[in-house]
N, C-alpha and C positions, 0 to 999 in steps of 0.2 A: 240319203241325208244331204246330198249335194257335195259340192267341192269343199274340201277343207282349206280355209284361208290362212292368213299369216297368224302365227301364234299370238294369243293376247296375253299381256303380262299383268300380274296382280301386284298392286302397289303395297307398300308396307303397311298401309292402313286397311288392307284387304278390300279395296275398291278396284274396279276394272279400268284398264286404260282406254277401252273402247266399249261401245254399247253392247255388241254381240259377245256371246260366251263361247270360248274355245277350250279353256283348260281351268283346272283347279289351281289354287295357290302354288306358284312354282316352288315354294320353299317345301312343299310336300311331294312335288312331282318326281317321278323317276326318270332317268335318262332313257331307258328302253324297258320293254317288257322282260327281257332276259335278266335285268338286274334285281327282280323281285327276289327277296330272300327265300332260299329253299329250306324251310325248317320242317322238322318232323311234326310239330304241333304247335298251335298258339291259340289263345282264346279269341277267336275271330269276331264273335258277337259277345262283347263283355258287358256283364251287368254290375261290375264292381266299381266303375268309374263315372256313373251318372251320365253316360254317353247317350246320344240321340241317334237313331238309325232309320234308314230307309231300307225296306226289304222287299224285293220284287220277286214273285214267283212266275216263272214262264214255263208252260207245260206244252210239250210237243204231243199233238193228238192226231198225228198223221196215220196213214193206213198201216205202217209197220209197228205201231204201238199196240200191244195186245192188253186185255182187260187186267191181267195180273201185274204187268208193268205199271199201268196207270194207277192201280190200287196202291201199289208200294209208294208211287210218287206222291199222291194225294196224302196218304198216311204220314209220310215224312214231313210234308208241309204242315199238316194239322197238328202234329205233335210238337213241332218247333213253335208254332203260334201259341199252343197251350202252355208250353214251358215259359215262354217270354212273357205271357200275360200276367204271370205271378210276380214279375220283377220290374219291368220297364213300363209301368203304367203311364200312358200319355206321352211316351218318348219315341214311339215307334209309328212310322207310316208304312203301310203295306200297299203293294201293288200286286195285281193278279191278271195274267194274260194267258190265253190258249192260242196255239198257232198250228197251222198245217201249210196249205198253199197261201193263205192269208192269215191275219191275226185278228183276235177279238179281245178288247180290253174289258175285263170284268170288274176290276177295281183300279182306277187311276192312282198313281203314287201321290198325287196332290189332293186326294180325297181326305180332308181333315176330320170328317164326321165318322170315319170308320172306327170300330173297336174290334177286339179279338172274337167276339161272338159273331159279329157280322162277317168277318173273314172266314170263319169256320163254316158259316152257312153258305157262302159263296163257293168254298172249296167243295162242299157237298154237292151243290148245284152243278159244278163242273163235272164231278164224277157221274152224277145222274145223266147229264146231257151226253157225256161220252158213251155210256153203257146204252143209251137209247138211240144212238146214232144221229143226235141232233147236230153235233159239231161237224160231222162229215158232210152233212147237207149245207151248212152255212159257210164253212171256211175250207172245204176241199180235202184232198187226201196227200198231197205232196208235202215236202218238209223244207219250208223256206225259212231256215233259222236266221239268215241274214236280216230278213225283213222284220222279224220280231225283235232282234237286238237293236235295230235301228230305232224302232219305236220306244224301246226301253231307254235308249240312249237320249231321245228327245225329251222323255220325261224326267230323267236325271238332271239334265240341263235346266229344265224349269224349277226343279226342286232345289238346285244349287243357288238360284236366285233368292229363294225364301230362307234358306239355312245352309250356309256354306261349311258348317262345322260337323254336320251329320256324317256318320259312317254309312257308306252305301254297300248293300249286299244284293247281288243278283244271283238267283237259284235257277239254273237252266235244267229242266228235267227232260232228257231226250235219250234216244238210242244211237245218235251220232250218224245219221243217214241223210244228210242234207243233199237234196236232189233238185233244188228249184231255187231260182232267185239270187244266185251269186254266192260268193265265198264268205261265210260268216266270220272267218278268222280276221279279215281286214277291218270289220266293225268292231270286233272285240278288241283288237290292238289299238284302234283309235280311242276307244273308251278308256282303256287303261293308260294310254299315254296322256290323255287329257285330264283325267281325274287322279291319277297317282295312287298312293297308298290309302286314300279314303274310299276306294272302290275295290271290292273283291268279287270275283265271279266264280261260283261254284258250279260244277257240272255234275248232276246226279243221274246215275244210270241204274235202272232196275232190269238186270240181265245176268245170266250165269252160263257161260261166260259172255261178255259183251260182244266179242268178235264172232259168235256163233252165226251171226246173220251172214257173214261172208266166210265160208269154211276155207281154211288154208291161208287166210289174210288176217291182219289186225287193223283193217281200214277204219272200221266203225269206232273202235276204242281209240285209235290214234287221233281221229278227229275230236273226240270228246276230250281227251287229255289236252290237245292244243287250245281248246276254247276255255279251259279253266285259267284263272289268272295266275296260278302256279300249280305245281304238280301235286301238292297235298290237298288241293281243292277239288280234285276229281274223286268222287265217291261212288262205289258200285254197291247197290243194294242187292245182295245175294241171299239174304235170309230176313224174312219179314220180322221174325221175333228177335232180331237184333237191332231193330230201328233205334232204340235208346243208346245203344253203343255208337251208332253212326251219328246220332245227334250230339253226343258228348264230344265228337271231333269238331263240331261247328260252334257251340255256344259254351260259355263259361258261366257257372252258377255258383252262388255262395250261400244261399239259404233256401229254405223250403224243402219240400220233398217231391219225389217223382215216382211214378209207378214203374214197375219192372217190365211191364208189357205194354205194346203199343195199343192204342184204341182202335 
């Protein structure tokens, strides 16, 4: 992303003091990542206040991800989209990316023509391409989490120019085995410091237990916990049939019905 320059201030009229974008409104900004509230639960994606949202799905498709893990990850994203489609019509922009050694953007966050049906179809296509080995051919087998986060960061800044009131939610589906392209924690910290409490980063892991990749250590799970914007936004999917319970941690709903089983 290049060198971070001097911090840009937002005026009381919500305009920028200089042309380039470096931060969200400082009235929303936190002093440090450590100052995020450590709550047990909060309605992170709320449908009760007519809020607008950007939701980015980022899927690790490196060689360490197996078909069961990817199935769980796609199912989580699909069920979240289906739930939200009943409530926040026209108020959500979705982004979709897969990454390994490189990344591939399947839906840019600024694609204003998208709808929930189109997003679900793209998620299905991601799963088909993963199972058919297409992604390994096009974007490699390593895990360059930093590169993927940098691209999402770039898109979030573009979106902020369009609508600075939106809540931003980044869902990173990974097994926490970054081995290529630098330390993703640095990019994660820059994103949080710039956007403050209008950005939340969720790390979703489908594994039981997550540290089984490195017997005798907790390296993989430690990385994932550090990448989440705070500790309650790290979620382990250890049971496919509890997907709705996991989703209940993420979004707050006030009307309508939900099925008890994942699709």
